[in-house]
Steps between C-alpha positions, in 0.01 A plus 500: 500500500338176617139408429281527812393137476867396534557687824617834370377818340605770259771739610376859511792644306317831473562545873873476438493800267259719702654772717541424870371785717775683689784296354657779294487740793669252735776426250551872434559557872750212506679636193518845657667364812736284295622812320569657839751223572694570180648830626499394865341624820789690657394840367164453325406745225146638443421230243597232752284661767207475260565128449513443876176693555328299225601173670357622831179612328460158335483326840311776681197278552698211650636423849839616370376854436637687804841331504555538126389863501755575775767302316436685174518837676820420688664350192412799283668720764813284497445398863375142463611220730508129440143448622380754245670310218338177621159674489560615141603148397185365668279747311658407168463129573137547607416678174656224289321247720169667421584483129582131537170431678294690242665314212461159666133574565456592134668172395276298730195668350627431149575131551211432738722313744412453869641767728677434829374761745768424758798728552855374514630559851860508611651288771611670819710421806828503310819647643701749299843659525366855532847650467543346154158617388588848622829491309322394183242776541774757555672401175174513306429848638845617392429368151166681491659826606765471227248390235576284200695783340714541810613142561871417500706192588571616855131542577393176334784308665346576839255215447769231491570467875128506578429223249790290629372527856142413398559197279577249778162578661221314318241751626689784330606322185208630294597861568871422464448351155293799390759748628782305336332499160389862530850615595649301211268676253586839643874423496481400134346842425744721694551788482134592491574844357614337175189283453323557170198294599379426852277195570273724706215260580724199564737671741212664683336157532817351645559793734147514640479123547835492677397792724189316616693178558714689754191527722522216756255223409438614144710219351319224692375211290136494406286348768240235433737250343387140486585165345367398161384143443333424171551523124707765324411576137769710325395780266840623382842635588613861520878531461677808638863527397780737601870501426588315820176328603196323360160416646220277374156556650237234434139621508252226583156405631501320834206271577489418874453134591221597742289638215552864590504789254769464229769766528745678275849432634861554398818299548837661432858386466804725460867441429813708443640479149797611290411747227609249232214261585189614315200355320416135565816463704325677786297189575818309587553740789141477625397135452699353789313721746136433405339184358194705404686621189511144367127461560436824309708376209322163494152650539423331831338595827674461834365359824600710801522378858519773764693740275557832683280777354522869592204725561557658156487174305871418461598137543827452689607217277634176648552207262455258788137614532404457135461215254414495131133442427276433202521682164354850525467700179538875558211611280266244658595637841445857380160421348362291786673602823620857448160676489407387853844546655554770763817700556670560833505855642808716452705620796492877558862573399464287187207697361655657191378508138822334380419194710173424322522170311160330476467169305229524231375303200435676169323335204329604182719803438642647183868593476647829381868551425642847454748756628357457850567126490239227539149599605202274573157618388278355773124560480561817301762633742876526444722328758876550465721189517830528686712270286817653647431301816488169311824325601758382249524184715209334321330441164242777543590791273322819387430337163337202671291733715391691189373177340304388806128462562504455879735627771562439869688798633556746782293817492726789598483878510779718367540851362134580550341194337420135556695247300542124493822303536459162322590187696358254246304519174298268280547516124389290205773299325397273213137520609587395855494709814850519651594659833831684535625584851761749616613243757499202266876451541503545877551131578692407186407479134518295184452814293799545268538871571473434872761224486744729318447777754544257790824368353640851454415582859653175624823582318505850653441368852769233455756760393412724795532211745839407360623859531366522856673174586835627368463821701423306817800269449726806474 
């Protein structure tokens, strides 16, 4: 929502509400296959055979057609092998990848941002322990045959030795971590026959991704990585918190020192955490690992010197290659730099609708509050606001969002619609425009509420360290 004479243009929000051709059909085929996995593939029933046939039909015009058709037929007859299950996982992943691509194209049309026509390649020439990949694939096939309703502790426990053998190998750690988390979720839900509610889409996502990662070479890092030298202008922080871990992902605009095209990039930091550390206390766990969080909190740019950058736009952060730069106000960056910034391509296995998180600037909207939560009325179109994603580790709250007049956020797609996750908003306080950021406390704060939350977290961490020390002394 930036005037053309300031480097931007109006967002076509009508494009975000228009139907995307073929999207419903692709998702219906995915849903049909996901239901097949609920009862398992050992002795498929007629309804499951229909779901398998629909998946094969959905990719009938692709290079996967013959292999998936054979896999669907063999699986429906209860005679599928491991290669057939890999083909089914590939078909499902390809369909979701096509949905991802269609939605990203629609977003690019709506925001009028430059498009990167390159494809993200994967690096080759890596060596893999084929026996471990085979063992992982065998376990995943056993799980698929049993189905989510047929899982038990003995079956799920079969992943443990495979994960233990994989973890020491850096090339297999990605798959090992996925299998470990997947098995933990399944174990927490055993026995499957007693489940009242099955997370059908999530478990099918995890299963199909893990199946493809058992193919040698599939887990290779994205090719085309380089080194970034230039100025980094932060846009905001997305915090993802779980009971035992927390991650902060900084979205930013990178301006190359050689005058090349500005790029949308990300920099992430993760840390394990006890479940008693919540809210602003999370920053204490993350700050020591990434100086960028302090720059975000202080509203400053950072100067990068040969910072490793993957082919998908992820900075491999190294504090030794960064120094704090000049003040850089988020909304100024969004208004001036964001409209001409290009995104990196997405690697094939990462093409999934849930991964979409595109930085956008919204201005001039009206706000609705109702049973559906906060909604922005943008150019006559309704755009849902995902306030549930706003972290408690900062001063940005749903009430603040509802009183805003401008918003920098991440455009996402969930449950069949586009929505925006606020990273920062502008609101009027005593006739002055004030910016409120989700990551305002990332590097420390003088805010009274933030100080209280930090102190509570410090006390919790101190107690835990004392208890750990006593246990170690015993």
